[in-house]
N, C-alpha and C positions, 0 to 999 in steps of 0.2 A: 318555600314549599319543598318537602322531601321528594327525592326521585321516586317515581311510581314503578311498581312491579308490572311487567308486561307479559310474563309467561308463568305457567304453573310451576315450572322448575325454579324460577326466580322466587316465587312465593314460598315454596317449600324451603329454599335456602334461608330466607328471612325467618321462617318459623324455627328452623334449626338453630339459628343464631340466638333468637329470643329464648328458646328453651334451654340452651346451654348456659345462659347467663342468669336464668331465673332461679330463685330460691323457694318460691311458692308454687301453688297450683295455677295453671293457666286456663282461662276461659275466653271464648271468642264470640264476636258478633259482627255480622256483615251489614254495611250500610251502602245502599245503591248510589248515594251522592254525598258530598262533603258537608251538606247542610244538616244532616241528621245528627241529633244529640241523644245522649243516654237519658231519655225521658220517657216514662211509661205512657201508653196511649191515653189513659184516663186524665192525664195532666196536660195534654197537648192543646186542649181548648177549654175555655172557661165553662162552656155549656156541659161538657163531659164531667169536669171536676165537680161542678155544683150538683150534679145528678148521680154521683157514683153509687150511692146506696140504692136509688131507684133502678138504675141500670142493672145491677147484679140481681136485685130482687125480682125484677121483671123477667130476667133470663131464667131464674129458678122457678118462677110461676109458669112460664110458657113451656118449659122443658123439664118437668119435675122428675121424670124417670131418668133423665141424664144425670141429675144432680143428687138424687136420693141416696146413692151409695157412697157419697163422699163424706168421710168422717170429719175432716178438718176444713175450716173455711178456706185455708190455702188451697186445698184440693178443688174447691168450687171455683176459685179464681183461675186455677190452671185450666179447668174445663171451659170456663167462659173465654179465656184467652184462646183456646183451641178453636172456638167457633168465631173468632174475630171480634168478640165483645171487648170494649175498652176496659182495662184493669190497671192495677198498680204494679203489674209484673212486666218485666222486660226479658224477652227470650235471649238466652245465650247458649253456647254449646261447648263441649269439651273437644270437639273435632274441628280443627282449623279449616279443613276442606269444605265442611258444611257452611261455615261462615263465608268462605270465599265464594261458594255458590250463590249465597244470598246477596253478596256484594255485586255480583255480575249478572244476576238473573233479570233485573229491571233497569230501565233508564240507560240504554246502551251507549248513549252519547255523553254521559256524565262520568267524570272521574269519581271513583268509589273508594271505599275504605273498609278494612278489617280492623276492628278495635280489639286489642289484646288486654285482658284484665288479669293481673297477677294477684292472687289472693294468698295471704300467708297460710302455710301448712296448718290444716286443722280448723281454719276459720270458716270454711264453707259449711252451711247448715243442711240438715235434712228436713223433709216435710213436717216431721212431728216435733221440731224444735219449739220451745216456748217463745223464744225471740221471734220466730217466724209467725207464731199464732198472734203475738202482740201486734205485729205489723199488718197481717192479713185482716184481722178483725176491725181495724180502723175503718175499713170499707163499710162496716155496718153502722157507723156513726153518722149523724147529720152534719152538715157543714158547720153550724154553730158549735156543735160538740167537738169537732176536729179543731176548730179555731181555739176553743177553750182549752183543749189539751195542749196546744202549742204555748198558749199563755201560761198554762200551769207549770210547764217546764221552767220558764223564765222566772215565775214567782217563787217556785221552790228553790231554784239555784240562788236567787237573790236573798231569800230568807236565811239560807244556811251558809252560803259562801260570801255573801256581801254583794254590793252593787258592782264591784269590779270583777265579777266572776268571768266576764268575757275576755279578760286578759290572757286566759289560758284555754286551750281546747278542753271540751268536757271530758274526753277520754284521758287527758292529762290529769285533770282533777281526780278522776277515779283511781288512777295509778298512784299519784303522789299523796292523796289525802283519802284513803279508803274509808276511814271512820266518818269523815265529813260527807263523803259521797253516800254512805249508808243512810245518813240523816236526810240527804236530798231525796233518796228513794222513799224513805218513810214519809216525808212531807208531801211528796208528789202523789203517793198512794192514798192520802187522806182526801184528795180532791174528788168532788162528785163525778166529774167527767172520767177520771181514771177508774173510779168504781164502776161506772157504766161500761167502760171497755172490758173490765175484768168480768162483768156479768156475761158478756158475749163469749169470752175465752172459756169460761167455766161451762158453757153449753157443750163444748167439745172436750174439755178437760176438767171434770168436776173437782179434781184434786188441786187445781191451780190456786196458788196463794196470791194475796195482793202485794206482790213484790215486782211490779213493772218498773224496769230500769229505763229512765228517759232516753238513754243512749240507744237502747234497742228500738225505740220509736224513730230515732233520727238517722241511724246508720243503715244504709242499704246493705243487704246481705245476699250473697250468691247461695241459692237453695237447690238441692237435688230433689226433684219430685218423685212420686211413684211413677214408674214407667208402665202406666196402665192404658196407654193408647199407642197405636202403631207409629204415629208421627213423632212423638217424643222419643221413642226407642230408636227410630231410624235416624233422627237428627242428633242423637246423643245429647238430648236437651237438658238444660237447667234454666234457672230464672234468677234475675236480679230483682229482689223484692224490696219495695220502697214503703216507708212508713209516712212520717210527716214531711220529709224532704221530697221535693217534686222532680228533682233531676240529680244526676250524679254530682254535678258541680256544686249543688246547694248543700251538700253534706260537709262543707268546709267548717261548719260550726263544731264538728267533732274532728278528731284526728283521723282522717280517712285512711283506712288500712289497705285499700285496694289500689294498686299501682296501674295506671292506664298508659298504654302506648298505642300507636296506630301504624298500619301498613297501607299506603296508598296504592290503588290499582288504576292503571292507565285506561282512559275511556275508550281508546281505539282498539284495545286488545280484549275487551270483555267477552265478545262472542267466541274468540279463539280459545280463551281460557275455559269457557263453558264446554266447548267441544273436547278439550283435553280432560276436563273433569268427567265428562260422560264416558270417555274411553277407559277410565279407571272405576267406573260404576257409580259416580256421584252425579246422577241424572235427576230429572224432574220426578220420574216414577219412583226413584229411591227416596228422595227427600220428602215427597208427598205420596206415601204408599196407599192412600185411599183409592178405591177402584176407579172413582170418577176421574181423578187426575191421571191415572195410568191409561185409562181409555182415551183421554184427550191426547196424550203423548203418542199412542198408537195411531190415532187419526192423523196427527201431524206428520208422522213418518211415512204415511201412504198418500198424503194429499199433494 
């Protein structure tokens, strides 16, 4: 087990070392204990996973005014995530101090972790990306449709590349055999379930053509959202958006382009680190700028 960081200064030193050796863009996520995995909340229980479509539709039904202004389904998932509804998104940040706050905020007796994700320059997506729309709109499919989509990738690859297509990562096939991969895309987009997904995408993008790349459904992407609420802005927030893979480690079927490293945080020093963060402005009221959370912090200060 790597040596744990015990001070804010030590953490910043680690970040400086990571930054100086990185060639891509860095994103961060804080975990309050070492058992946390890079798995979106919708996939953490079978009950959530099997009810994904119903969960998001119920939220849209109960809070229509909250969701009506969202142009893309990804935006709706971001809003649902904001209210604590399980989604296929995982919060990350471009600010390592925010990630450190989340790592130390809860479970004071547990050793915690800041996960560092290095994304190749230019690979992070924005909210209006077609690849993001492909992933986000999977949430509107039924469980049998999602399963058919996964089977469709296998059948399309087998049809075009042969039964031994698993000997190479899918992204390697795309790079080394672009013409054959174009045939895979064409075969995949003939399938009824792929056409169903395209129908949902066209509701937000009428110009979208039936050229869904299976890799876009399998590869998690870091996505910059609209900064249209105070919490995302304060937390310098972004999201790791998932498609057919249910966790970061499941994406090994493709050549994962995101490099992951971790920084451990000592359990005995978490409260001290939180005080140091507060001294430089990274406090509960900053991270959670909603008035209710600020009011709670004021009460704590005088209780």
